[in-house]
C-alpha positions as CSV (number, residue, x, y, z in Angstrom):
1,M,-44.3,33.9,-51.3
2,P,-42.1,30.8,-51.8
3,N,-41.3,29.6,-55.3
4,K,-43.4,26.7,-56.5
5,E,-41.5,23.4,-56.9
6,P,-41.2,22.3,-60.6
7,E,-43.4,19.3,-61.5
8,L,-40.5,17.8,-63.4
9,V,-37.0,18.1,-61.8
10,V,-34.2,17.7,-64.4
11,T,-30.6,17.3,-63.3
12,V,-27.5,16.4,-65.3
13,K,-24.4,15.0,-63.7
14,D,-21.5,12.9,-65.2
15,K,-23.5,12.3,-68.4
16,V,-26.6,11.0,-66.6
17,R,-29.7,13.1,-67.0
18,V,-32.4,12.4,-64.4
19,L,-36.1,13.2,-65.0
20,R,-37.8,13.1,-61.7
21,L,-41.6,13.3,-61.5
22,N,-42.2,15.8,-58.7
23,R,-45.9,15.9,-57.8
24,P,-45.8,13.7,-54.6
25,H,-49.0,15.3,-53.3
26,K,-50.7,13.9,-56.4
27,K,-48.8,10.6,-56.3
28,N,-46.8,11.9,-59.3
29,A,-49.9,11.8,-61.6
30,I,-48.9,12.9,-65.1
31,N,-50.6,16.0,-66.3
32,A,-50.1,18.1,-69.5
33,N,-47.1,20.0,-68.0
34,L,-45.3,16.7,-67.3
35,Y,-46.1,15.2,-70.7
36,T,-44.7,18.3,-72.5
37,G,-41.8,18.6,-70.1
38,I,-40.7,15.0,-70.6
39,V,-40.9,15.3,-74.4
40,Q,-38.8,18.6,-74.2
41,S,-36.3,17.0,-71.9
42,L,-35.8,14.0,-74.1
43,E,-35.3,16.3,-77.1
44,E,-32.7,18.3,-75.2
45,A,-31.0,15.1,-74.0
46,A,-30.8,13.7,-77.5
47,A,-28.9,16.8,-78.6
48,D,-26.8,17.2,-75.5
49,P,-23.2,15.7,-75.7
50,N,-23.1,15.8,-71.9
51,T,-26.0,13.4,-71.7
52,L,-25.4,9.7,-72.5
53,I,-28.1,8.0,-70.3
54,V,-31.5,9.2,-69.2
55,V,-33.1,8.0,-65.9
56,M,-36.8,8.5,-65.1
57,T,-38.0,8.1,-61.5
58,G,-40.4,9.7,-59.0
59,T,-40.3,11.8,-55.9
60,G,-41.8,10.3,-52.7
61,D,-43.7,7.0,-52.3
62,Y,-45.0,6.6,-55.9
63,F,-43.3,6.2,-59.2
64,T,-46.5,7.6,-60.8
65,S,-50.3,7.0,-60.3
66,G,-50.8,7.4,-64.1
67,N,-52.7,10.0,-66.0
68,D,-54.0,12.9,-64.0
69,L,-57.7,12.8,-65.0
70,S,-58.6,16.1,-63.3
71,A,-58.9,18.0,-66.5
72,L,-61.4,15.4,-67.9
73,L,-63.1,15.2,-64.5
74,E,-63.7,19.0,-64.7
75,G,-65.7,18.3,-67.9
76,V,-67.6,15.6,-66.1
77,R,-68.2,18.0,-63.2
78,G,-69.6,20.6,-65.5
79,S,-71.8,18.1,-67.2
80,T,-73.0,16.7,-63.9
81,S,-73.7,20.2,-62.5
82,A,-75.7,21.0,-65.7
83,E,-77.8,17.9,-65.2
84,T,-78.5,18.5,-61.5
85,S,-79.3,22.2,-62.0
86,G,-81.9,21.4,-64.7
87,T,-80.2,23.4,-67.5
88,N,-81.1,22.6,-71.0
89,D,-79.7,20.0,-73.5
90,N,-77.6,22.7,-75.2
91,T,-75.5,23.1,-72.0
92,N,-75.0,19.4,-71.6
93,H,-74.0,19.2,-75.3
94,H,-71.5,22.0,-74.8
95,S,-70.0,20.3,-71.8
96,M,-69.6,17.0,-73.7
97,Q,-68.2,18.9,-76.7
98,E,-65.7,20.6,-74.5
99,M,-64.6,17.3,-73.0
100,Q,-64.2,15.8,-76.4
101,E,-62.0,18.7,-77.5
102,K,-59.8,18.1,-74.5
103,V,-59.6,14.4,-75.4
104,S,-58.5,15.1,-79.0
105,S,-55.8,17.6,-77.7
106,G,-54.7,15.1,-75.1
107,A,-54.5,12.3,-77.7
108,E,-52.1,14.3,-79.8
109,M,-50.0,15.2,-76.8
110,F,-49.9,11.6,-75.7
111,R,-48.9,10.5,-79.3
112,N,-45.9,12.8,-79.1
113,F,-45.0,11.6,-75.7
114,V,-44.8,7.9,-76.8
115,S,-43.0,8.9,-80.1
116,S,-40.3,10.6,-78.0
117,F,-39.4,7.4,-76.3
118,I,-39.5,5.4,-79.6
119,D,-37.2,7.8,-81.3
120,F,-34.9,8.6,-78.4
121,P,-31.4,7.5,-79.5
122,K,-29.7,7.0,-76.1
123,P,-30.3,4.5,-73.3
124,V,-33.3,5.2,-71.0
125,I,-33.5,3.6,-67.6
126,A,-36.5,3.6,-65.2
127,I,-36.1,3.5,-61.5
128,V,-39.5,2.5,-60.2
129,N,-39.3,3.7,-56.6
130,G,-42.9,2.8,-55.7
131,P,-46.3,1.9,-57.1
132,A,-46.8,2.5,-60.9
133,V,-50.2,2.8,-62.5
134,G,-51.4,3.0,-66.1
135,V,-49.0,4.9,-68.3
136,G,-46.4,4.5,-65.6
137,V,-46.4,0.8,-66.3
138,S,-47.1,0.7,-70.1
139,V,-44.2,3.1,-70.8
140,L,-41.8,0.6,-69.2
141,G,-42.0,-1.5,-72.3
142,L,-40.2,1.2,-74.2
143,M,-37.4,1.5,-71.6
144,D,-34.0,-0.2,-72.1
145,V,-33.6,-1.1,-68.4
146,V,-36.1,-1.1,-65.6
147,Y,-35.1,-1.3,-61.9
148,A,-37.8,-1.5,-59.3
149,S,-38.0,-1.2,-55.5
150,D,-39.3,-4.3,-53.8
151,R,-42.3,-2.3,-52.7
152,A,-43.3,-1.3,-56.2
153,T,-46.5,-2.6,-57.7
154,F,-47.7,-2.5,-61.3
155,H,-51.3,-1.9,-62.2
156,T,-52.9,-1.2,-65.6
157,P,-56.7,-0.6,-65.0
158,F,-57.4,0.5,-68.6
159,V,-60.6,-1.4,-69.0
160,A,-61.9,-0.5,-65.6
161,L,-61.5,3.2,-66.5
162,G,-63.2,2.8,-69.8
163,Q,-59.9,3.4,-71.7
164,C,-57.6,1.2,-73.8
165,P,-54.0,0.1,-73.8
166,E,-51.3,2.7,-74.8
167,C,-47.5,3.3,-75.0
168,C,-47.3,0.4,-77.5
169,S,-48.2,-2.1,-74.7
170,T,-50.4,-4.0,-77.1
171,Y,-47.1,-5.1,-78.7
172,T,-44.5,-4.8,-76.0
173,F,-46.4,-6.6,-73.2
174,P,-47.2,-9.8,-75.1
175,R,-43.6,-9.8,-76.5
176,I,-42.0,-9.3,-73.1
177,M,-44.2,-11.4,-70.8
178,G,-46.2,-13.6,-73.2
179,P,-49.9,-13.3,-74.3
180,G,-51.5,-14.8,-71.1
181,K,-49.8,-12.6,-68.5
182,A,-50.2,-9.6,-70.8
183,A,-53.9,-10.3,-71.1
184,E,-54.2,-10.5,-67.3
185,M,-52.8,-7.0,-66.9
186,I,-54.3,-5.3,-70.0
187,L,-57.7,-6.9,-70.1
188,F,-58.4,-7.5,-66.5
189,G,-56.2,-5.0,-64.7
190,K,-54.3,-7.5,-62.6
191,K,-52.0,-5.8,-60.2
192,I,-48.6,-7.5,-59.9
193,T,-45.7,-7.1,-57.4
194,A,-42.2,-6.2,-58.3
195,G,-41.2,-9.9,-58.0
196,E,-43.9,-10.9,-60.4
197,A,-42.9,-8.1,-62.8
198,Y,-39.3,-9.4,-62.7
199,Q,-40.4,-13.0,-63.4
200,A,-42.5,-11.8,-66.3
201,G,-39.6,-9.8,-67.8
202,L,-41.1,-6.4,-67.4
203,V,-38.5,-5.5,-64.7
204,T,-34.7,-6.0,-65.1
205,D,-33.9,-6.3,-61.4
206,V,-35.7,-5.8,-58.1
207,I,-33.8,-4.0,-55.3
208,P,-34.7,-3.7,-51.7
209,E,-36.2,-0.3,-50.9
210,A,-33.5,0.5,-48.4
211,C,-30.8,-0.2,-51.1
212,I,-32.4,1.4,-54.1
213,D,-29.9,4.2,-54.2
214,Q,-27.1,1.7,-54.8
215,V,-28.3,1.3,-58.4
216,W,-27.0,4.8,-59.2
217,S,-23.3,3.7,-59.0
218,R,-23.7,1.2,-61.8
219,I,-25.6,3.8,-63.9
220,Y,-22.8,6.3,-63.5
221,K,-20.3,3.6,-64.4
222,W,-22.2,2.8,-67.6
223,A,-22.2,6.5,-68.5
224,Q,-18.4,6.3,-68.9
225,L,-18.7,3.8,-71.7
226,P,-17.6,4.9,-75.2
227,P,-20.6,7.2,-76.1
228,N,-20.8,6.8,-79.9
229,T,-20.5,3.0,-79.6
230,L,-23.2,2.9,-76.9
231,V,-25.6,5.0,-79.0
232,N,-24.9,2.9,-82.0
233,A,-25.7,-0.3,-80.1
234,K,-29.0,1.2,-78.8
235,G,-29.8,2.2,-82.4
236,M,-29.2,-1.4,-83.6
237,L,-31.5,-2.8,-80.9
238,R,-34.3,-0.5,-81.9
239,A,-33.7,-0.4,-85.7
240,H,-35.7,-3.6,-86.4
241,K,-38.9,-2.4,-84.7
242,K,-38.8,1.4,-84.7
243,D,-41.1,1.9,-87.6
244,F,-43.5,-0.8,-86.4
245,L,-43.6,0.8,-82.9
246,H,-44.7,4.1,-84.5
247,K,-47.5,2.3,-86.3
248,V,-48.6,0.7,-83.0
249,N,-48.6,4.1,-81.3
250,E,-50.8,5.6,-84.1
251,F,-53.1,2.6,-83.8
252,E,-53.4,2.8,-80.0
253,C,-53.9,6.6,-79.9
254,K,-56.6,6.4,-82.5
255,H,-58.5,3.8,-80.4
256,L,-57.8,5.8,-77.2
257,E,-59.3,9.0,-78.7
258,E,-62.3,7.1,-80.0
259,R,-62.8,5.2,-76.7
260,M,-62.6,8.4,-74.6
261,Q,-65.4,10.0,-76.6
262,T,-67.9,7.2,-76.0
263,E,-70.8,7.4,-73.7
264,E,-69.4,4.4,-71.8
265,F,-66.2,6.3,-71.0
266,F,-68.2,9.4,-70.0
267,I,-70.3,7.3,-67.5
268,V,-67.2,5.6,-66.1
269,M,-65.6,9.0,-65.5
270,M,-68.7,10.3,-63.8
271,K,-68.6,7.4,-61.4
272,F,-64.9,7.8,-60.9
273,F,-65.4,11.5,-60.1
274,S,-68.3,10.8,-57.8
275,R,-66.4,8.1,-55.9
276,N,-63.2,10.2,-55.5
277,S,-65.1,13.3,-54.4
278,K,-66.4,11.4,-51.4
279,L,-62.9,10.4,-50.3
């Protein structure tokens, strides 16, 4: 029986640590294993003298399709099955309670994930190799540099999925792109192209898909910079807002946990599950 491919592929070469999301069959949707794996990898990178720069990218066509909702959808599936089979209210209540417990656990995991980027002392670069959705977009506001393939798109359908903004995007998006463009994305889920993301300041540079690998040469060159000086400069850039970002993270995670335990969210997830089960 062949070994299963890891969902997060981590490599270190010439002081560059690459975190590659490796669930191409799921469009690199981020599940609990990836969240905990990324946090652990950032902790290791922070302590590793042979790592100076961290790069996050994806395998295949997608950067990431965002949160893997399958665990929550299992709760919806159980509740839906209970309703259709005519079981009593206690069963339905149990299904809802189980889903709420998953939400609370997930909120804590997500809080740690965001905190790991806020606290990370070394430069973090994203290479957005394809479409990015949800958390795959909002986390970019915590990156130091973001490169995108010209075929990448950026979509934050928080409201459409009954959720709310995260990864400090309620602060970083208006600060980066202005309140109007941030509202189009966060409130109304406007999908933007790589070129539009560049114009808005969310992306540092757009690179033709055929040439995307050329960006690695400049990253490896930067990894030869004086390490202590580079880390010190990163710390200075983050020092003025680090504590505030943690407060924003707590604020957003509190709202996210509350929102994901509402009847409205439950209904949206049922519709989402029903629609996707027919695909």
